[in-house]
C-alpha positions as CSV (number, residue, x, y, z in Angstrom):
1,A,-10.0,18.0,-83.4
2,C,-7.3,15.7,-82.9
3,R,-4.6,18.1,-83.9
4,M,-5.9,20.8,-81.6
5,Y,-5.9,18.3,-78.6
6,A,-2.4,17.3,-79.4
7,T,-1.3,21.1,-79.5
8,L,-3.0,21.5,-76.1
9,S,-1.4,18.5,-74.6
10,M,2.1,19.8,-75.8
11,Q,1.2,23.0,-74.2
12,L,0.6,21.5,-71.0
13,W,3.6,19.2,-71.2
14,F,5.9,22.2,-71.6
15,V,4.2,24.0,-68.9
16,M,4.6,21.1,-66.4
17,R,8.2,20.5,-67.6
18,T,9.0,23.9,-67.0
19,Y,7.2,24.7,-63.6
20,G,6.5,21.2,-62.3
21,A,3.1,20.5,-60.6
22,E,3.9,22.4,-57.4
23,G,5.1,25.5,-59.5
24,L,2.0,25.4,-61.6
25,R,-0.2,25.2,-58.4
26,E,1.9,28.2,-56.9
27,H,1.4,30.2,-60.1
28,I,-2.3,29.4,-59.9
29,R,-2.5,30.5,-56.3
30,K,-0.7,33.9,-56.9
31,S,-2.9,34.7,-59.9
32,V,-6.0,33.9,-57.9
33,N,-4.7,36.1,-55.2
34,L,-3.9,39.0,-57.3
35,A,-7.3,38.7,-58.8
36,R,-8.7,38.9,-55.3
37,R,-6.6,42.1,-54.6
38,F,-8.2,43.8,-57.6
39,E,-11.7,42.5,-56.8
40,Q,-11.2,44.1,-53.5
41,Y,-10.5,47.3,-55.1
42,V,-13.7,47.1,-57.1
43,N,-15.7,46.3,-54.0
44,E,-14.5,49.3,-52.0
45,S,-14.9,51.8,-55.0
46,D,-17.6,54.0,-55.5
47,L,-16.8,54.3,-59.2
48,F,-17.1,50.5,-60.1
49,D,-19.2,47.5,-59.6
50,M,-18.6,44.0,-59.7
51,V,-20.9,42.3,-62.3
52,F,-20.5,38.9,-61.0
53,P,-18.3,37.3,-58.5
54,R,-14.6,36.7,-59.2
55,D,-14.0,33.3,-61.0
56,L,-10.4,32.1,-60.0
57,A,-8.3,34.9,-61.6
58,L,-11.0,36.8,-63.8
59,V,-12.7,39.7,-62.6
60,C,-15.5,41.2,-64.4
61,F,-16.8,44.7,-63.3
62,R,-17.9,47.8,-64.9
63,L,-17.6,51.6,-64.4
64,R,-20.9,52.9,-62.8
65,G,-21.8,54.7,-66.3
66,S,-23.1,54.1,-69.8
67,N,-21.9,51.4,-72.1
68,D,-20.0,54.1,-74.0
69,Q,-18.2,55.4,-70.9
70,N,-17.1,51.8,-70.2
71,R,-15.9,51.4,-73.6
72,A,-14.0,54.8,-73.6
73,L,-12.4,53.6,-70.2
74,L,-11.1,50.3,-71.8
75,D,-9.9,52.4,-74.6
76,A,-8.0,54.9,-72.5
77,V,-6.4,52.4,-70.4
78,N,-5.4,50.0,-73.2
79,N,-4.0,53.0,-75.2
80,T,-1.5,53.7,-72.5
81,G,0.5,50.7,-73.6
82,K,1.2,49.9,-70.0
83,T,-1.6,47.3,-69.4
84,Y,-4.3,45.5,-71.3
85,I,-7.8,44.5,-70.2
86,T,-10.6,43.0,-72.3
87,H,-14.4,43.2,-72.3
88,T,-17.7,41.3,-73.2
89,V,-21.2,42.3,-73.5
90,L,-23.5,40.7,-71.0
91,D,-27.3,41.3,-71.0
92,G,-26.6,44.4,-73.0
93,S,-24.1,45.9,-70.6
94,Y,-20.3,46.5,-71.5
95,V,-18.4,44.7,-69.1
96,L,-14.6,45.1,-68.3
97,R,-12.5,41.9,-67.6
98,V,-9.2,41.7,-65.9
99,A,-7.7,38.3,-66.2
100,V,-4.4,37.7,-64.1
101,G,-2.4,35.1,-65.6
102,S,1.3,36.1,-66.5
103,V,4.1,34.8,-64.4
104,M,5.4,38.4,-64.6
105,T,2.4,39.9,-62.8
106,E,3.0,41.2,-59.4
107,E,1.1,43.3,-56.7
108,E,2.5,46.5,-58.2
109,N,1.0,45.7,-61.7
110,V,-2.4,45.3,-60.1
111,D,-2.0,48.5,-58.2
112,H,-0.9,50.3,-61.3
113,L,-3.6,49.0,-63.2
114,W,-6.2,50.0,-60.6
115,K,-4.6,53.5,-60.4
116,L,-4.9,53.8,-64.2
117,L,-8.6,52.9,-64.2
118,V,-9.6,55.3,-61.5
119,E,-7.5,58.1,-63.1
120,H,-9.1,57.6,-66.5
121,A,-12.8,57.1,-64.9
122,R,-12.4,60.4,-63.5
123,Q,-11.3,62.1,-66.7
124,L,-14.6,60.9,-68.2
125,G,-16.6,63.3,-66.3
126,P,-19.9,62.7,-64.8
127,L,-21.1,59.1,-64.9
128,S,-24.3,58.4,-66.8
129,S,-26.5,55.5,-66.9
């Protein structure tokens, strides 16, 4: 346990040394705003639903379809090699997760991810429950 905390404290030290407190705050603000942008896309969509409210820079949502369709969508998007999303299973539902956290992520990356999701969701055919 002590070794883990030492590793975590070193990681935090490197981040603080590289970005400073204000730089870290700005990075967190930017990530939250980009996640908020993605959340808005989901809320305005007739293909997707939010599973629960965005938590900082984490958006949990699902395609309005079966677990198999959500799994297929995740695989299709990840197999493009252009982006990577994760999943979890919550109360038996396959839930897609987008976590914004890279310093390289910009609005156009979020927009591109959204376009990929919609494009591949439509290729899945009729949505089933």
